[in-house]
C-alpha positions, 0 to 999 in steps of 0.5 A: 500500500505504501507505493500508492501513498507515494504516488498520491503524494507526488500527484498531490504535489503536481496538482498545481501544474496539472495543466499537463504538458505545461512546464512547472513554474517556480522552484518546486520541481516535483510539481512538474512530474506529471508534465514531464511524463507527457512527452507528446504534450497532449495534456494526458499521460498514455500508458506508454509514457507512464511506463517509460517514466518508470511508473508501475503498470498497476498504478496506471490501472488504478488511476486510469478509471475509464480504462482508455489507456490515458490519464487526464487531469480529472482522472488524476484528481479522482485517484487522489480523492480515492486514495485519501478516502482509502487512507481515511478508512484505514486511519479510522480502523487504526484508531479503533480500540483493540479488544 
């Protein structure tokens, strides 16, 4: 589950520059991570671009909710919301008193 958390943190850091295909502005280089993956500058990340960037295939499948072979801004935002919900549910279970 940790790889998903890392992906979530990277993606959250990149949300301000998720005009995919546009270079990140300012000193935060992490914000340009997704834009850097968009090699053909079509404002979406193909599975080939994702894998070429060293990302895991199963993570792509998690983010590519409509299974069209591309990740766009809306899918990335949705994936981050799902990851936050998963972390929230796990956090609630961790906080529950143990018998």
